[in-house]
C-alpha positions as CSV (number, residue, x, y, z in Angstrom):
1,M,-5.6,30.6,18.3
2,A,-2.2,29.3,17.1
3,N,-3.6,25.8,16.9
4,I,-6.8,26.6,15.1
5,F,-5.6,25.1,11.8
6,D,-4.5,21.9,13.6
7,L,-8.0,21.7,15.1
8,F,-9.5,22.2,11.7
9,K,-7.4,19.3,10.2
10,Q,-8.5,17.0,13.1
11,I,-12.1,17.8,12.5
12,S,-11.7,17.3,8.7
13,A,-10.0,14.0,9.3
14,S,-12.7,12.8,11.6
15,N,-15.5,13.8,9.2
16,E,-14.1,11.7,6.4
17,T,-14.5,8.4,8.3
18,G,-17.7,9.4,10.0
19,K,-16.4,9.8,13.5
20,L,-13.0,8.2,13.4
21,P,-9.9,10.3,12.8
22,V,-7.4,8.8,10.3
23,K,-4.7,7.0,12.3
24,Y,-3.1,4.9,9.5
25,I,-2.4,5.1,5.8
26,V,-2.4,2.0,3.6
27,A,-0.8,2.8,0.3
28,G,-1.0,0.3,-2.6
29,L,1.6,1.1,-5.2
30,G,1.3,1.0,-8.9
31,N,1.2,3.1,-12.1
32,P,-2.0,4.9,-13.2
33,G,-3.5,4.2,-16.6
34,K,-5.4,1.3,-18.2
35,E,-2.2,0.1,-20.0
36,Y,-0.7,-0.8,-16.6
37,E,-3.8,-2.3,-14.9
38,N,-2.9,-5.9,-14.8
39,T,0.9,-5.6,-14.8
40,R,3.2,-7.1,-12.1
41,H,4.2,-3.6,-11.0
42,N,0.5,-2.9,-10.1
43,A,0.2,-5.7,-7.6
44,G,-0.2,-3.1,-4.9
45,F,-3.1,-1.4,-6.7
46,L,-4.7,-4.8,-7.2
47,T,-4.4,-5.8,-3.6
48,I,-5.7,-2.5,-2.2
49,D,-8.7,-2.6,-4.6
50,Y,-9.6,-6.0,-3.1
51,I,-9.4,-4.4,0.4
52,A,-11.6,-1.6,-0.6
53,E,-14.1,-3.9,-2.1
54,K,-14.3,-6.0,1.1
55,K,-14.8,-2.8,3.1
56,G,-17.6,-1.6,0.8
57,V,-15.8,1.5,-0.7
58,K,-14.4,2.6,-3.9
59,I,-11.0,4.3,-4.0
60,D,-12.1,7.2,-6.2
61,R,-11.7,10.4,-4.2
62,A,-8.9,12.5,-5.7
63,K,-6.7,13.9,-2.9
64,F,-3.0,14.0,-2.0
65,K,-2.0,13.3,-5.7
66,A,-3.8,10.0,-5.2
67,L,-7.1,8.2,-5.4
68,T,-8.3,7.7,-1.8
69,A,-11.0,6.3,0.4
70,T,-11.4,6.2,4.1
71,V,-12.5,3.1,6.0
72,D,-13.0,1.7,9.5
73,I,-10.7,-1.3,10.2
74,G,-11.2,-2.7,13.6
75,G,-12.4,0.6,15.0
76,V,-9.4,2.5,13.5
77,G,-9.8,5.2,10.8
78,V,-7.7,4.2,7.8
79,L,-6.9,6.1,4.6
80,L,-6.6,3.8,1.6
81,M,-4.7,5.3,-1.2
82,K,-3.4,4.6,-4.8
83,P,-0.8,7.3,-5.6
84,Q,-1.3,8.7,-9.1
85,T,2.3,10.0,-9.4
86,F,3.6,6.9,-11.2
87,M,5.6,4.4,-9.2
88,N,8.9,6.1,-8.9
89,N,7.4,9.2,-7.3
90,S,5.0,7.5,-4.8
91,G,6.6,9.4,-1.9
92,E,5.0,12.7,-3.1
93,A,1.5,11.4,-2.5
94,V,2.2,9.4,0.7
95,G,4.3,12.2,2.2
96,E,1.6,14.8,1.6
97,A,-1.1,12.6,3.2
98,A,1.2,11.7,6.2
99,R,1.9,15.4,6.8
100,F,-1.8,16.3,6.6
101,Y,-2.8,13.7,9.2
102,K,0.4,14.1,11.2
103,L,1.2,10.4,11.1
104,A,4.4,8.8,12.1
105,P,6.2,6.6,9.5
106,E,5.2,3.5,11.6
107,N,1.6,4.3,10.8
108,I,2.1,4.1,7.0
109,I,1.6,0.6,5.5
110,V,2.9,0.2,2.0
111,I,1.7,-2.6,-0.3
112,S,4.0,-3.2,-3.3
113,D,5.2,-5.8,-5.7
114,D,8.3,-8.0,-5.1
115,V,10.1,-9.7,-7.9
116,N,12.1,-11.9,-5.4
117,L,8.9,-13.7,-4.3
118,D,6.9,-16.2,-6.3
119,V,3.4,-15.3,-7.4
120,G,1.1,-16.2,-4.5
121,R,3.5,-15.4,-1.8
122,L,3.4,-12.4,0.7
123,R,6.0,-11.0,3.1
124,V,5.5,-8.5,5.9
125,R,8.3,-6.5,7.3
126,K,8.4,-3.9,9.9
127,S,11.2,-1.9,8.4
128,G,14.3,-2.3,6.1
129,S,15.6,-1.3,2.8
130,A,13.4,-1.0,-0.3
131,G,15.1,-4.0,-1.9
132,G,15.1,-2.4,-5.3
133,Q,11.4,-1.4,-5.3
134,K,11.6,2.2,-6.5
135,G,8.2,3.3,-5.2
136,L,8.9,2.1,-1.7
137,N,12.4,3.6,-1.9
138,D,10.9,7.0,-2.8
139,I,8.6,6.8,0.2
140,I,11.5,5.9,2.5
141,E,13.4,8.9,1.1
142,V,10.5,11.3,1.6
143,M,9.8,10.1,5.1
144,G,13.4,10.0,6.0
145,T,13.4,6.5,7.6
146,E,13.2,2.8,6.7
147,S,10.9,2.2,9.6
148,I,7.8,1.9,7.4
149,P,5.7,-1.4,7.6
150,R,5.3,-3.0,4.3
151,I,3.5,-6.0,2.7
152,R,5.4,-7.3,-0.3
153,V,3.3,-9.1,-2.9
154,G,5.2,-11.7,-4.9
155,V,5.0,-11.2,-8.7
156,G,7.6,-13.8,-9.7
157,K,11.3,-13.7,-10.7
158,K,12.2,-12.7,-14.2
159,P,12.4,-15.7,-16.5
160,H,16.1,-15.5,-17.2
161,P,19.0,-13.3,-16.0
162,D,19.3,-11.1,-19.0
163,Y,15.6,-10.3,-19.2
164,D,15.2,-6.5,-18.7
165,I,13.7,-6.0,-15.2
166,K,11.6,-3.0,-16.4
167,D,10.0,-5.1,-19.2
168,W,9.3,-7.9,-16.6
169,V,7.5,-5.7,-14.0
170,L,5.5,-4.1,-16.8
171,S,4.4,-7.4,-18.2
172,S,1.0,-8.9,-17.5
173,F,0.1,-11.8,-15.3
174,T,-0.9,-15.1,-16.9
175,K,-4.3,-16.5,-16.2
176,E,-2.7,-19.0,-13.7
177,E,-0.7,-16.3,-12.0
178,K,-3.9,-14.1,-11.6
179,E,-5.5,-17.1,-9.9
180,A,-2.5,-17.5,-7.5
181,L,-2.5,-13.8,-6.8
182,S,-6.3,-13.7,-6.1
183,A,-5.8,-16.5,-3.5
184,I,-3.6,-14.3,-1.3
185,Y,-5.7,-11.1,-1.1
186,T,-7.6,-12.3,1.9
187,K,-4.3,-12.9,3.8
188,A,-3.1,-9.4,2.8
189,L,-6.2,-7.9,4.3
190,S,-5.7,-9.9,7.4
191,G,-2.2,-8.7,7.6
192,V,-3.4,-5.1,7.3
193,E,-5.9,-5.7,10.1
194,K,-3.2,-7.0,12.4
195,I,-0.8,-4.1,11.7
196,V,-3.5,-1.6,12.3
197,S,-4.3,-3.3,15.6
198,E,-0.6,-2.9,16.5
199,D,0.2,-6.6,16.1
200,I,2.8,-6.7,13.3
201,N,4.1,-10.0,14.6
202,G,0.6,-11.5,14.0
203,A,0.7,-10.1,10.5
204,M,4.0,-11.8,9.9
205,Q,2.6,-15.1,11.1
206,I,-0.3,-14.8,8.7
207,C,1.5,-13.6,5.7
208,N,5.0,-14.9,5.7
209,G,4.4,-18.6,5.6
210,K,3.9,-20.6,2.4
């Protein structure tokens, strides 16, 4: 009887994806609200919206302080999520979901913006520091480890050294930048598919080249 609540959680997790229990979380990071929709800091939201569209779902179920959807990726149950806690507190939502599904940090994939990469570039890493990305840093702190796979989406370097970084990441993409960003969404999805299939080296080969 001591494990009845664990059993209930397993059944609940299975029901959400039909028959597949959730084995991975893919968290796209950003800020909620229409005023942030097309800003550089919301590259994670934009990317995961594309993934959801390709999988035929909408990320609109409110759970774990996030908007969520469950999908089948290569026979694996995956929770897609967009934390609604604002960027700097992304760990609250991701940590809550990870605890519910009893997932190891290695089974959490974070998609976030990267100001050190040109627009239209991706970078997959298995682990490492947050590199100044505060949402990813909060997830690392909550999970207690840097061993969290991540896909970094290039949003471009700030135009000059004295430009305020906060103003830069909250600025909108130009038309040309949106087109460059759209061109890499397919690669990002392929990267997620590789990581979920436990082939992160394959994800790096797909995503880390020019």
